C-alpha positions in Angstrom: -12.8 3.9 -39.1 -9.6 2.0 -38.2 -8.5 1.6 -34.5 -5.7 3.9 -33.4 -2.5 1.9 -33.0 0.2 4.1 -31.5 0.1 2.6 -28.1 1.3 -0.7 -29.6 4.3 0.5 -31.5 7.7 1.0 -29.8 7.9 4.7 -29.0 9.6 7.0 -26.6 8.4 10.0 -24.7 11.1 12.8 -24.3 11.5 15.1 -21.3 14.4 17.5 -20.9 15.2 16.1 -17.5 14.1 12.6 -17.8 15.5 11.8 -21.2 13.7 9.5 -23.6 11.2 7.4 -21.8 10.2 4.1 -23.6 6.7 3.1 -24.3 6.1 -0.6 -24.6 5.8 -2.6 -27.9 2.9 -5.1 -27.5 3.4 -6.5 -31.1 4.8 -9.7 -29.5 1.2 -10.3 -28.4 -0.7 -8.7 -31.4 0.0 -6.0 -33.8 -3.0 -3.9 -33.0 -6.5 -4.2 -31.5 -8.0 -4.5 -35.1 -5.4 -7.1 -36.2 -7.1 -10.1 -37.9 -5.2 -12.4 -35.6 -7.1 -11.1 -32.5 -10.5 -11.9 -34.0 -9.2 -15.2 -35.3 -7.8 -16.2 -32.0 -11.0 -15.2 -30.2 -13.0 -17.4 -32.4 -10.4 -20.3 -32.1 -10.6 -20.0 -28.3 -14.4 -20.5 -28.3 -14.3 -23.3 -30.9 -11.5 -25.1 -29.2 -13.1 -24.7 -25.7 -16.5 -26.2 -27.0 -14.6 -29.2 -28.6 -12.7 -29.7 -25.5 -15.9 -29.8 -23.5 -17.5 -32.2 -25.9 -14.4 -34.5 -25.8 -13.8 -34.8 -22.2 -16.7 -33.7 -20.1 -17.9 -36.7 -17.9 -14.9 -38.9 -18.8 -12.2 -37.7 -16.4 -12.8 -40.3 -13.7 -12.6 -43.1 -16.4 -9.6 -41.8 -17.9 -7.7 -41.3 -14.5 -8.5 -45.0 -13.8 -8.1 -46.7 -17.2 -6.5 -44.2 -19.7 -3.9 -42.0 -18.1 -2.2 -41.0 -21.5 -5.6 -39.6 -22.6 -5.8 -37.6 -19.3 -2.3 -36.3 -19.9 -3.4 -35.2 -23.5 -6.4 -33.6 -22.1 -4.4 -31.5 -19.5 -2.0 -30.5 -22.2 -4.9 -29.3 -24.3 -6.3 -27.5 -21.4 -3.0 -25.8 -20.7 -2.6 -24.8 -24.4 -6.0 -23.1 -24.3 -5.1 -21.2 -21.0 -2.0 -19.9 -22.9 -4.1 -18.8 -25.9 -6.8 -17.1 -23.9 -4.2 -15.6 -21.5 -2.5 -14.1 -24.5 -5.7 -12.3 -25.6 -6.7 -11.0 -22.2 -3.2 -9.9 -21.4 -3.1 -7.9 -24.6 -6.4 -6.3 -23.9 -5.5 -5.5 -20.2 -2.3 -4.0 -21.2 -3.9 -1.9 -24.0 -6.5 -0.7 -21.4 -3.8 0.0 -18.8 -2.0 2.3 -21.4 -5.2 4.5 -21.7 -8.1 3.7 -19.4 -10.1 6.6 -20.5 -10.0 6.0 -24.2 -13.4 4.7 -25.5 -11.6 2.4 -27.9 -9.5 0.8 -25.4 -12.4 0.5 -23.0 -14.6 -1.2 -25.6 -11.8 -3.5 -26.7 -11.0 -4.6 -23.1 -14.7 -5.2 -22.3 -15.4 -7.1 -25.4 -12.4 -9.4 -25.0 -13.2 -9.9 -21.4 -16.7 -11.0 -22.3 -15.7 -13.3 -25.2 -13.0 -15.0 -23.0 -15.4 -15.5 -20.1 -17.8 -17.2 -22.6 -15.1 -19.4 -23.9 -13.7 -20.3 -20.6 -17.2 -21.3 -19.3 -16.9 -24.3 -21.5 -13.6 -25.2 -19.6 -14.9 -24.7 -16.2 -16.0 -28.4 -15.8 -12.5 -29.7 -16.2 -10.9 -28.7 -12.8 -14.2 -29.2 -11.0 -14.6 -32.7 -12.4 -11.0 -33.6 -11.9 -11.5 -32.7 -8.3 -14.3 -35.2 -8.0 -12.0 -38.2 -8.9 -11.2 -40.2 -5.7 -7.9 -39.6 -4.1 -6.7 -43.1 -4.5 -7.3 -43.1 -8.2 -5.5 -39.8 -8.6 -2.6 -41.0 -6.6 -2.3 -44.2 -8.8 -2.5 -42.2 -11.9 0.2 -39.9 -10.8 2.6 -42.8 -10.9 2.6 -42.1 -14.6 5.7 -40.2 -15.5 4.0 -37.8 -17.9 1.2 -37.0 -15.5 3.6 -36.7 -12.6 4.9 -33.6 -14.4 1.5 -31.9 -13.4 1.6 -33.2 -9.8 2.1 -29.7 -8.3 -0.8 -28.2 -10.3 -3.0 -31.2 -9.5 -2.2 -31.1 -5.8 -2.8 -27.3 -5.7 -6.1 -27.9 -7.4 -7.2 -30.4 -5.0 -6.7 -28.0 -2.1 -9.7 -26.0 -3.6 -11.9 -29.1 -3.5 -13.6 -28.4 -0.1 -14.7 -24.9 -1.5 -16.0 -25.8 -4.9 -19.7 -25.7 -5.6 -22.0 -27.7 -7.9 -21.0 -27.2 -11.6 -23.9 -25.1 -12.7 -23.5 -22.7 -9.7 -19.8 -22.5 -10.5 -20.7 -21.6 -14.1 -23.1 -18.9 -13.0 -20.5 -17.4 -10.7 -18.1 -17.4 -13.5 -20.3 -15.9 -16.2 -21.7 -13.3 -13.9 -18.4 -12.1 -12.9 -18.2 -9.9 -16.0 -21.3 -7.9 -14.7 -20.3 -8.3 -11.1 -16.8 -7.8 -9.6 -15.0 -7.2 -12.8 -17.4 -4.4 -13.8 -16.9 -2.7 -10.5 -13.1 -3.0 -10.9 -13.3 -1.4 -14.2 -15.6 1.4 -12.8 -13.0 2.1 -10.2 -10.1 2.2 -12.8 -11.9 4.4 -15.2 -13.1 6.8 -12.4 -9.7 7.0 -10.9 -8.1 7.7 -14.3 -10.5 10.4 -15.1 -10.1 12.4 -11.8 -8.7 15.9 -12.0 -6.7 17.5 -9.0 -6.4 21.3 -8.9 -3.0 22.4 -7.6 -2.5 26.1 -7.9 -3.4 26.8 -11.6 -2.8 23.2 -12.7 -5.3 20.4 -13.3 -3.4 17.2 -12.7 -4.1 13.5 -12.8 -3.5 11.4 -9.7 0.1 10.3 -10.3 1.6 13.7 -10.7 -0.5 14.9 -7.8 0.7 12.1 -5.5 4.2 12.8 -6.7 4.0 16.3 -5.2 3.7 14.6 -1.7 7.5 14.1 -2.0 8.1 17.6 -3.1 10.8 19.5 -1.2 8.4 22.4 -0.6 6.1 21.9 2.5 3.6 24.4 0.9 3.5 22.4 -2.3 3.0 19.1 -0.4 0.0 20.7 1.6 -1.5 22.0 -1.6 -1.3 18.5 -3.2 -2.8 17.0 -0.2 -5.6 19.5 -0.1 -6.1 18.8 -3.9 -6.3 15.1 -3.2 -8.7 15.5 -0.4 -11.0 17.8 -2.4 -11.4 15.5 -5.3 -11.6 12.3 -3.2 -14.4 14.0 -1.1 -16.2 15.0 -4.3 -16.2 11.4 -5.5 -16.7 9.8 -2.1 -20.1 8.4 -2.9 -18.8 6.4 -5.9 -16.0 4.9 -4.0 -18.1 4.0 -1.1 -20.6 2.4 -3.4 -17.8 0.4 -5.1 -16.3 -0.7 -1.7 -19.7 -1.8 -0.3 -20.6 -3.7 -3.4 -17.4 -5.6 -3.8 -17.3 -6.5 0.1 -20.8 -7.8 -0.3 -19.9 -9.7 -3.4 -17.1 -11.4 -1.6 -19.2 -12.1 1.4 -21.7 -14.0 -0.8 -19.0 -16.0 -2.6 -17.3 -16.8 0.9 -20.5 -17.9 2.4 -21.5 -20.2 -0.5 -18.0 -21.7 -0.5 -18.0 -22.0 3.4 -14.9 -20.1 3.9 -14.7 -19.5 7.8 -12.5 -16.3 7.7 -12.9 -13.3 5.5 -9.3 -13.7 4.3 -9.2 -17.5 3.9 -9.9 -17.4 0.1 -6.7 -15.2 -0.3 -4.7 -17.5 2.0 -5.9 -20.5 -0.1 -4.9 -18.7 -3.4 -1.5 -17.8 -1.9 -1.0 -21.4 -0.7 -0.1 -20.1 2.7 -1.6 -21.2 6.0 -3.8 -18.8 8.0 -1.6 -19.3 11.1 1.5 -18.1 9.3 -0.2 -14.9 8.1 -1.6 -14.3 11.6 1.8 -14.8 13.1 3.4 -12.3 10.7 0.6 -9.7 11.3 0.8 -10.0 15.0 4.7 -9.6 14.8 4.4 -6.5 12.6 1.7 -4.9 14.8 3.7 -5.7 17.9 6.7 -3.9 16.4 4.9 -0.6 15.3 6.4 1.3 18.3 9.9 0.0 17.5 9.6 0.8 13.7 7.2 3.4 12.4 6.6 5.3 15.6 10.3 5.6 16.4 11.2 6.5 12.9 8.7 9.2 12.3 9.7 10.8 15.7 13.2 11.0 14.4 12.0 12.4 11.0 9.9 15.1 12.7 13.0 16.2 14.6 15.0 16.3 11.4 12.3 18.5 9.9 12.1 20.8 12.9 8.6 19.8 13.8 6.8 18.4 16.9 4.5 16.4 14.7 4.5 15.6 11.0 1.5 16.3 8.9 0.1 13.5 6.9 1.5 15.3 3.7 5.0 15.3 5.4 5.1 11.5 5.9 7.1 11.0 2.7 8.8 14.4 2.5 12.4 14.4 1.4 14.9 14.9 4.2 17.1 17.9 4.5 20.2 17.3 2.3 18.4 14.6 0.4 19.2 14.1 -3.2 16.2 15.7 -4.9 17.6 16.0 -8.3 15.7 14.6 -11.2 17.3 11.2 -12.2 17.2 10.6 -15.9 15.9 7.4 -17.3 19.3 6.4 -18.6 20.8 6.8 -15.1 17.9 4.8 -13.5 18.5 2.0 -16.1 22.3 1.8 -15.5 21.9 2.0 -11.7 19.5 -1.0 -11.6 21.3 -3.1 -14.1 24.7 -2.5 -12.6 23.3 -3.6 -9.2 21.8 -6.7 -10.7 25.0 -7.6 -12.5 27.1 -7.4 -9.4 24.8 -10.1 -7.9 24.4 -12.2 -11.2 25.3 -11.3 -14.8 22.5 -13.6 -15.9 20.0 -11.7 -13.8 21.1 -8.4 -15.5 20.9 -10.0 -19.0 17.3 -11.0 -18.4 16.5 -7.5 -17.0 18.2 -5.9 -19.9 15.8 -7.5 -22.4 13.1 -5.3 -20.9 15.0 -2.2 -22.1 16.3 -3.6 -25.3 13.0 -5.0 -26.6 10.7 -2.3 -25.4 8.9 -4.3 -22.7 8.6 -1.2 -20.6 6.0 1.6 -20.6 7.5 4.4 -18.5 5.9 7.8 -19.0 3.2 9.2 -16.7 0.5 9.9 -19.3 -3.1 11.3 -18.8 -5.5 8.4 -18.7 -2.8 5.8 -18.0 -3.2 3.4 -15.1 -1.6 4.8 -11.9 1.1 3.0 -10.0 3.3 0.3 -11.5 3.1 -3.5 -12.2 4.8 -6.3 -14.0 2.4 -8.3 -16.0 3.6 -12.0 -16.8 1.3 -12.4 -19.7 1.8 -16.0 -20.8 4.7 -18.4 -21.0 4.6 -18.4 -24.8 5.4 -14.6 -24.8 7.0 -12.6 -22.1 6.3 -10.1 -19.2 5.7 -6.4 -19.6 6.3 -3.6 -17.1 4.2 -0.5 -16.5 5.7 2.5 -14.6 4.8 6.1 -14.1 8.5 7.3 -14.1 9.1 10.9 -12.7 12.7 10.9 -11.9 12.6 10.5 -8.2 14.9 8.0 -6.3 11.7 6.1 -5.4 11.0 5.7 -9.0 14.3 4.1 -9.5 13.6 1.7 -6.7 10.2 1.0 -8.3 12.0 0.2 -11.6 14.3 -2.3 -9.5 11.2 -3.7 -7.9 9.1 -4.3 -11.1 12.2 -5.6 -13.0 12.6 -8.1 -10.1 9.1 -9.3 -10.9 9.9 -9.5 -14.6 13.1 -11.6 -14.1 11.0 -14.0 -11.8 8.3 -14.2 -14.4 10.8 -15.0 -17.2 12.5 -17.7 -15.2 9.2 -19.3 -14.1 7.7 -19.3 -17.6 9.2 -22.7 -18.7 6.8 -24.3 -16.1 3.9 -23.6 -18.5 0.7 -21.8 -18.2 -0.6 -24.0 -15.3 2.5 -23.9 -13.1 4.3 -20.7 -14.0 2.1 -18.3 -11.8 3.6 -17.8 -8.4 1.6 -17.4 -5.2 1.5 -13.8 -4.1 3.5 -14.5 -1.0 6.5 -15.5 -3.0 5.7 -13.4 -6.0 7.2 -10.4 -4.0 10.4 -12.2 -3.3 12.4 -11.2 -6.5 11.0 -7.7 -6.6 11.9 -6.8 -3.1 15.3 -8.5 -3.5 15.9 -6.5 -6.6 15.2 -3.3 -4.6 17.6 -4.4 -1.8 20.4 -5.2 -4.4 19.9 -1.7 -5.8 19.8 0.1 -2.4 22.9 -1.9 -1.2 24.8 -0.9 -4.4 24.0 2.8 -3.9 24.8 2.8 -0.2 28.3 1.3 -0.9 28.9 4.5 -2.9 27.9 6.8 -0.1 30.8 9.1 0.3 30.2 10.7 3.8 28.1 10.1 6.9 25.4 12.5 5.9 24.8 10.9 2.6 24.8 7.4 4.3 22.2 8.9 6.9 19.8 10.2 4.2 19.9 6.9 2.3 19.4 4.7 5.3 16.5 7.0 6.2 15.0 6.5 2.7 15.4 2.8 2.9 13.9 2.7 6.4 11.0 4.7 5.0 10.6 2.3 2.0 10.6 -0.7 4.3 8.1 0.9 6.7 5.8 1.6 3.7 6.3 -2.0 2.6 5.8 -3.7 5.9 4.0 -1.4 8.5 1.8 0.4 5.9 0.7 -2.8 4.1 -0.2 -4.6 7.3 -2.1 -1.5 8.3 -3.9 -1.9 5.0 -4.6 -5.5 5.7 -6.0 -4.6 9.1 -8.1 -1.9 7.5 -9.5 -4.5 5.0 -10.4 -6.9 7.7 -12.3 -4.2 9.6 -14.1 -3.1 6.4 -15.2 -6.7 5.4 -16.1 -7.6 8.9 -18.4 -4.5 9.4 -19.8 -4.9 6.0 -21.3 -8.2 7.2 -23.6 -6.2 9.4 -24.8 -3.8 6.7 -23.7 -1.1 4.3 -21.0 1.2 5.4 -21.2 4.9 5.2 -18.4 6.9 3.9 -17.9 8.3 7.4 -17.6 4.8 8.9 -15.1 3.7 6.4 -13.2 6.9 7.0 -13.4 6.2 10.8 -12.0 2.6 10.3 -9.2 4.1 8.1 -8.1 6.6 10.6 -8.1 4.0 13.5 -5.5 1.8 11.7 -3.4 4.7 10.5 -3.3 6.2 14.1 -2.1 2.8 15.4 0.5 2.1 12.7 1.8 5.7 12.1 2.0 6.6 15.9 1.9 9.9 17.8 4.5 11.6 15.7 2.2 12.1 12.8 -0.9 14.3 12.9 -3.9 12.9 11.0 -4.9 16.0 9.2 -8.6 16.8 8.3 -9.3 15.1 4.9 -7.0 12.2 5.5 -10.0 10.0 6.3 -10.6 9.9 2.5 -7.3 8.5 1.5 -8.5 4.8 1.5 -10.3 5.6 -1.8 -7.3 5.5 -4.1 -5.7 2.2 -3.1 -6.3 -0.3 -6.1 -5.4 -3.3 -4.2 -8.5 -3.1 -2.0 -10.6 -3.3 -5.2 -8.8 -5.6 -7.5 -7.3 -8.1 -5.0 -8.8 -8.0 -1.5 -6.2 -8.9 1.2 -3.3 -8.9 -1.4 -1.5 -6.4 0.6 0.0 -8.7 3.2 2.0 -10.3 0.5 4.3 -7.2 0.5 5.2 -7.5 4.1 5.7 -11.3 3.7 8.0 -10.6 0.8 9.9 -7.9 2.6 10.5 -10.0 5.8 11.5 -13.0 3.7 13.9 -11.0 1.6 15.4 -9.5 4.7 16.2 -13.0 6.0 17.3 -14.1 2.5 19.7 -11.2 2.1 21.3 -12.0 5.5 21.9 -15.6 4.2 23.4 -14.1 1.0 25.8 -11.8 2.9 27.0 -14.7 5.0 27.2 -17.3 2.1 30.6 -18.0 0.5 29.3 -19.4 -2.7 26.2 -21.1 -4.1 23.6 -18.6 -3.0 22.9 -17.3 -6.6 22.1 -20.8 -7.8 19.8 -21.5 -5.0 18.1 -18.2 -5.5 17.6 -18.9 -9.2 16.2 -22.3 -8.4 13.6 -20.6 -6.1 12.6 -18.2 -8.9 12.5 -21.0 -11.6 10.1 -23.0 -9.4 7.3 -20.7 -10.2 4.2 -22.2 -8.7 5.5 -25.7 -8.4 6.6 -25.7 -4.8 5.2 -24.5 -1.4 7.1 -21.7 0.4 8.2 -24.1 3.0 9.9 -26.4 0.6 11.5 -23.4 -1.3 13.1 -22.0 1.9 14.7 -25.2 3.1 18.0 -24.7 1.0 18.4 -21.3 2.9 17.7 -22.8 6.2 14.8 -20.6 6.6 11.1 -21.3 7.7 8.1 -19.0 7.8 6.5 -21.3 10.3 9.2 -20.5 12.8 7.9 -17.7 15.1 11.2 -16.2 15.1 11.3 -15.8 11.3 9.3 -12.6 11.4 11.2 -11.2 14.2 14.5 -11.7 12.3 13.1 -9.9 9.2 11.7 -7.0 11.3 15.0 -6.7 13.2 16.7 -5.6 9.9 14.5 -2.5 9.9 15.1 -2.0 13.6 18.9 -2.1 13.1 18.7 0.5 10.3 16.7 2.9 12.7 19.2 2.1 15.5 22.0 3.3 13.1 20.0 6.4 12.3 19.6 7.2 15.9 23.3 6.8 16.4 24.2 8.9 13.5 21.7 11.6 14.8 23.6 11.7 18.1 27.0 11.9 16.4 
């Protein structure tokens, strides 16, 4: 029986209100899951990986010392293989994200994942052995102009050296990931996609249910919250097991690698110093009363309440624009904002629409949320959305297209150096949001419209900064407690409520059932401690945007240089042209002061 192929062809999903929503065309990767090129490339990946291992294993120290051109050839071959295997796993992952409950997609994703893991196990020796070469030998070899091209990658690689294990242990960790963390990730995805939430007489998936939390009707928001709680509670055992298992899995890895702090592996991957992250977290937590506590007190007053219920946190404000925004309007809104900053930026973003690189409809079985997947430099990124016509969906489009532009510009660095550390990966996305917001704000025709827009922006920034640091604090508590033994659902819920109470403040009532809301956050499962990158990016962009507003000329060129760098430069080096430093204690306060000033203006408008 042939595999179904509709998900890979360019399509559109029509809605009377939203207009025609695009579905991505994955044929730039492969035509279909049963395309002969897929099986051919899987075989080629394994064959070439075995040949690579036979050709170079045990020879790298000798080549670094006596035959640098051969080492350059080896790195180029390694990079080419990363691109080939990345194309395969990207395709499989995107197919799976399009329909995580389809048995064909599930099997295809699982099979490709297994085969790529097998092939890449033959390449595992390369980076491990390269790190065993003496520092002086590596430095001498890097005087070769062709090898010097890979200096950023080699230097980043050597930062991992203190934490790498003996080759056979590394291989065991690598091969068992398919039946370990990756399998638990997949269980989470498939469980979440299959859940049903009963709202009145409707059985909804998670995205439409979460969307009801921004419904103008308080009764509908309450019903959606109750539906979420009921389903989360019914599946609490599964999510508790997944969380306990993955936290233990990470603890084992951290212990073997001698990481001293539960988040150090993430900091290393992000190429950011622990002290910088700790300074940011401390600054944000110290600002909770001036940010979220103050804002939610204002919002409760606007809604005529002493305390907001948890389901009112993202409720639309009185007089807010709650109309459904068509896809075409969303597209034009974002592209015009991008174009005002840089026509080149708008041109790159425009490709995503013109060439069907976006999958927009909210479909049953589709992965929730939104993302921009870079795939590989020899192809291009793809964007997944669950577009439902809210103003937040327009901002999400601006956010993900920012990622997409960044990924396109970084692509020429190649498969080894295009990927950007998470701390900088959020820069272009948050900047794209800010451009779009400022463009809309400039068109605000009266004080009330301006007030609603500023409130919406304050809310988004609180969700990006305060909420994400609260998430990070929650993760730290969970992983720390897990080292003392398994956590019950009640204990995890207790930890969740403790950080929510601290971050949200007294103006929000933590209703019964809210203790289960940790269950649906995918970042906790897929990328432990990822979440602080959002706060890092938001504070960074606030400072960057201030430089942009004060600059006469030249900002766009510097900004594009930052994006084009990909993973070739440390954040400290990239911020120098803008006169910024994340190591400066005042850096985070400056970023947070932008949010404070918005809330100041809201308070002034409220008094007027």
